[in-house]
N, C-alpha and C positions, 0 to 999 in steps of 0.2 A: 439423490444421485441425478435424477432427471433435471432438477433445478441447476445443478452444477454444469451439466452438459449444455443447458440452454445459455447459461452465462458465458461459457467458453465460445459457443457459436456466435453469440451477439458480439463479443469482443473481436472475434475473427472477422466478422462481417464489417464492423466499424473500421478495422485496420485496412481492409480492402478498399472501402469507400474513401478513407483518408488518402490512400495511395493514389486512387484515381483523381481525386481533387488536386493532389500535388502535381500530377502529370499535366492536368489541364491548366494549372496555374504557372507552368513553366519551371517547376523545380528541377534542378540539375540531376540528371540520371546517375552520374557518377557518384554523387553524394548519397543517393539512396542505395546504390550498390555497395558502397563502402559501409553504410550503416547496417545492412543486413548480412554482410560478410562476417563469418566467424573465423577467418584465417588468422586474425590477430592473436587468437588464443592458442595457436600452434607455433611451436618453436622453429628454429632453423632446421634445414635439411640435415638428416643424420644418415651417414653411410657406414655400412658394415661390410667388410671384405673377409672372405674365408682365407685361412692360412694353410689349409691342407686340401687334398683332393676329397670332394664330398660325393658320397653315393646315396645318402638319405637326407631328404629335406622335410622338416616338420614345421609347418606354419600354423599357428593357432591364434586368431585375432577376434576381437569383440566388435569393433566398429570401423573396420577398414575394408576397402576393396583389395583384391590381390591381382596383380598382373605379372605374368611370367613371359620374359623375352630372352633373346640370346645376346651374348657379348663376344667380342674378339679377344678379350682378356683371358688369362689362365686361372681365374678365380671367380667365385660368385660374389656379386655385389647386391646388397639389399639397401634400398633407399626408402626412408619414411620420415614423417614429421610427428613429433610428440606433442600431444595436447596436455594442458595443465592437469587434467584428471587421469592421465595415462600412467601405467607402470609397465615398462618393457623389460623382458629378460631374454638374454641370448646365451647360447652355449655351443661349443664346437668340440666334439670328441669322437674318436674312433670312426671317422668318416661321416658323422651325422651333425648337421647344422640345424639348430632349433631357434625359433623366434616366437615369443609369446607376448600377447598384449592383454592386460587387465585394466579395467576402468573402475574408478571410484564413483558409485551412484550418487546422484544429486537429487534431493527431494524438493518439492515445491518449486520446480523449475518449468512449470507448464507453459509459461508465456514467453519462452525464449524462441523466437522465430528466426534466429540467425542460422545461416547455412554456410558450410565450408565448401571450398572448391574441390574439384575432382582430384587435383594433384596432391593436396594435403591430406585427402581422405583415402589415398591409395598407397599401398606398399608395392614398390616396383622391385622385381627380382630378376636380375640378369645372370644367366647361366651360360658357361662355355658351350658352344653348339655341339661339340663332340662328346660332352659328358652324358653318361647314361645314369639317371638318378631315379630313386624311388621317392614319390611325392605323397605327402599328406598335407592337404590344403583345407583349412577350416576358417570360416568367417561367420559370425553370428548375424550381422546385418549388412555385409558387403557383397558385391559381385565378385566373381572369380573368372579371370580371363587367361586362357592358355591358347593363344592363336598365332603367336610368333615365337614360341619357345623352341627348345631342342626337339628335333624330329624323332628322337628315340628316347624311350623311358622304360623303366622296369615295370613297376605297378603304380597306378595313380588312384588315390582315394580323396574324394572331395566331399565336404560337408558344409552346408550353409542353411541358416534358418530362414532368412528373408531375402536373400540375394539370388541373382541369376548366374548361370554357369555357361561359358562359351569355351569350347575345346575344339581345336582344328589341327590337322596335319601332323599327327603323331602316330608312331608305331610303338606298341607296348604289350606287356604280358596280360594285364587285366585292368579293368576300369570299374570302379564302384562310386556311385554318386548318390548322396542322400540330401534331399531338400525338403523344407517345410512349405514355404509359400513361393518359392522361386521356380523359374523355368530352366530347362536344360537344352542347349543347342549344340549338337555334335556333328562334325563334318570332316570327311576325309581321314578316317581313323582306321588303322589296322591293329586288331587286338587278337593276339594268338590264343588267349584264354577267353574268359567270360566277360560279358558286359551286363552290369546291373544298375538300373536307374530307378530311384523311388522319389516321388514328390507328392505332397498332400494336395496342393491347390495349383500347381504350375503345369505348363505344357512341356511335352518332351518331343523334340525334333531331331531326327536322325537323317543324315544325307551321306551316301557313299561310305558305308561302314562295313568292315569285314570283322567278324567275331565268331567265337565258338557258340556257346549258349548265350542267348540274349533274353533278359528279363526286364520288362518295363512296367512300372506300376504307378498310377497317379489317381487321386481321389476325384478331383473336379476339373482336371485339365484335359486337353486334347493330346493325342499321340499321333504324330505324323512321321512316317517312315518311307524313305525313298532310296533305292539302290542299296539294299542290305543283302549281304551274303553271310549266312550263318548255318550252324548245324541244327539249331532249333530256335523258335521264337515264342515267347509268352508275353503278351501285352494285355493289360487290364486297366480299366478306368471305371469309376462309378457313374459319373454324370457327363463325361466328355465323349467326343467322337474319336474313332481310330481309323486312320487311313494308311494303307500299305500298297506301294506301287513299285514295279520294276525290281523285284527282289527275288532271291533264291534261297531256299533252305533245303539242306540234305535230310532234315528230319521233319518233325511235325510243326505246324503253325497253330498256336492256340490264341485266340483273340476274343476278349469278352468286355462288354459294356452294359451297365444296368439300364441307363436311360438315353444313351447316345447311339449314333449310327456307326456302322462298321462298313468300310469300303475296301475291297481287295481288287487290284487290277494288275495284270501281267506279272504275277508272282507265283513261282512254282514251289512245290513242296511234296513230300511223300503223303501228307494228309493234312486236312484242315478241320479245326474245331472252332466254329464261329458262333457267337451267341450274343444276343441283346434282349433285354426284358421288354423295353418299350420303344426301341429304336428300329431303324431299317437296316437290312444287310444287303449289300450289293457285291456280287462277285463277277469279274469280267476277265476273260482270257481270249486272246485272238487265236491261239493254237488249240487244237482239239486235245482233250485230256480224257483218259479213262478213269472216271471217278464214280464212286457209289455215294448217292446223296441221301441224307436223312434230315429232312427239313421240318421245322415246326415253328409256330409263332403263337404268342399269347394275345398281344394287342396291336401288332404291326403287320 
């Protein structure tokens, strides 16, 4: 196995050196771009339009980004490109629109360095701005963006293995995000119910969020929270840092990190439970507070 890895690395380095030599020799850049582009294996643009009013959207993709925006039309439009190895299925019934992508695995294709452009690797979903929809958005290897979509939703569930998530300017009942190696960036959200974000190795960033119960959990990433209003907050990471600022909780704030630092500033609560095994804990408030302190440390 080690020999195989060495061979792959040697071939990769040779490829980089040949590319550098080509640039020095004056090889046409457009020709190189065309050579490494994989867009040719994607077909023409495909458009799907809903024929009824949709209140539930279920998107389940393998190798595509997802981008949700609004439209002035009175129907949903989904735009994507189909690769040679793709199988797409769509259905529309009882107010639910479903799109699913499956791919045929290719073996012994280790040395294919071609890259597809963002447009052909992205499924664009345009939704009427006045529609209130329940969203399930899944992508195994793609990013998910909802930054210019409808400003009101019912519930949003997002799942991605290796992609990042961006969500902005939405009011909804609840939000659940599950990530493996991606990061989550949430901004200007009003959630009447609970917010739950879980990630194995990614960061979690919250800015100007209102929610009921907030649960944030990541293994090796940082958690950064600013301008959060909630009934309770539970934030936990194993090796990352946690920062909370300018926030307010009507209930308890529980923050825990094994090896990272914990920093709290200008954030009010009925009680604080802050812990770190080997990191530092900093708590700063400009206003006086009547608190009972129980402080302990092992190595910090």
